[in-house]
C-alpha positions as CSV (number, residue, x, y, z in Angstrom):
1,M,0.0,0.0,0.0
2,R,1.3,3.5,-0.7
3,H,0.2,7.0,0.3
4,E,0.5,10.6,-0.7
5,A,0.8,13.5,1.7
6,F,-0.3,17.1,1.0
7,T,-0.3,20.3,2.9
8,L,-3.7,22.0,2.5
9,S,-4.5,25.5,3.7
10,A,-6.8,28.4,2.9
11,A,-3.7,30.2,1.5
12,N,-2.6,27.5,-1.0
13,G,-6.2,26.5,-2.0
14,R,-5.1,22.9,-2.7
15,R,-7.9,20.4,-2.8
16,P,-7.2,16.7,-3.6
17,Q,-9.8,14.8,-5.5
18,I,-10.4,11.5,-3.7
19,P,-12.0,8.8,-5.9
20,P,-14.9,6.8,-4.5
21,G,-13.6,3.7,-2.6
22,F,-10.1,5.2,-1.8
23,A,-9.1,5.2,1.8
24,H,-8.1,8.7,3.1
25,G,-7.2,10.4,6.3
26,V,-6.6,13.9,7.4
27,Q,-4.3,15.2,10.1
28,T,-4.4,18.8,11.3
29,P,-2.5,20.9,13.9
30,A,-5.6,23.1,14.5
31,D,-8.5,22.3,16.8
32,D,-11.0,24.1,14.5
33,A,-10.1,22.7,11.1
34,E,-12.9,21.7,8.7
35,W,-12.7,19.0,6.1
36,T,-15.3,18.2,3.6
37,N,-15.1,15.6,0.9
38,P,-17.9,15.7,-1.7
39,I,-19.4,12.3,-2.5
40,P,-21.2,11.5,-5.7
41,A,-24.1,9.6,-4.1
42,P,-25.9,9.5,-0.8
43,C,-23.9,7.8,2.0
44,T,-24.7,4.2,2.6
45,P,-23.0,3.3,5.9
46,S,-23.4,-0.4,5.4
47,A,-21.3,-0.2,2.2
48,G,-18.4,1.7,3.9
49,G,-15.3,0.2,5.3
50,G,-12.1,1.4,6.8
51,L,-8.6,0.8,8.1
52,P,-7.2,1.8,11.5
53,H,-5.0,4.9,11.1
54,D,-2.0,3.1,12.8
55,G,-2.5,-0.4,11.3
56,P,0.4,-2.3,9.9
57,L,-1.3,-2.4,6.5
58,V,-1.4,1.4,6.4
59,G,2.2,2.0,7.5
60,I,2.0,5.8,7.7
61,A,4.3,7.7,10.1
62,W,1.9,10.6,10.8
63,P,4.1,13.7,10.9
64,M,2.4,15.4,13.9
65,Q,2.1,12.3,16.1
66,K,4.3,12.8,19.1
67,A,6.0,9.8,20.6
68,G,3.8,8.3,23.3
69,A,0.9,10.7,22.7
70,A,-2.5,9.4,21.8
71,P,-4.1,11.1,18.8
72,I,-7.6,12.6,19.0
73,L,-9.5,10.6,16.4
74,R,-12.8,11.3,14.8
75,Y,-14.3,8.5,12.7
76,R,-16.8,8.7,9.9
77,S,-18.8,5.9,11.5
78,P,-19.0,4.6,15.1
79,D,-18.0,1.1,14.1
80,M,-14.5,2.3,13.0
81,A,-13.7,3.4,16.6
82,A,-13.6,-0.2,17.8
């Protein structure tokens, strides 16, 4: 599995296009950041899936994760928090 990392800000106006079915995650240093991802059809929670952010399959060294500090996570669906 591979990943891409981007710095997004109001100043640079970058907006990645995430195709349907692609896993994605967002990390922010701000408590009040907003992220929206337009979807082409109504959400069907039973059709969704996910990967744990720190799972071995993902293999991402999140840049703002401090050693020993637990991240604050917000999941799209409650079943991902398990």
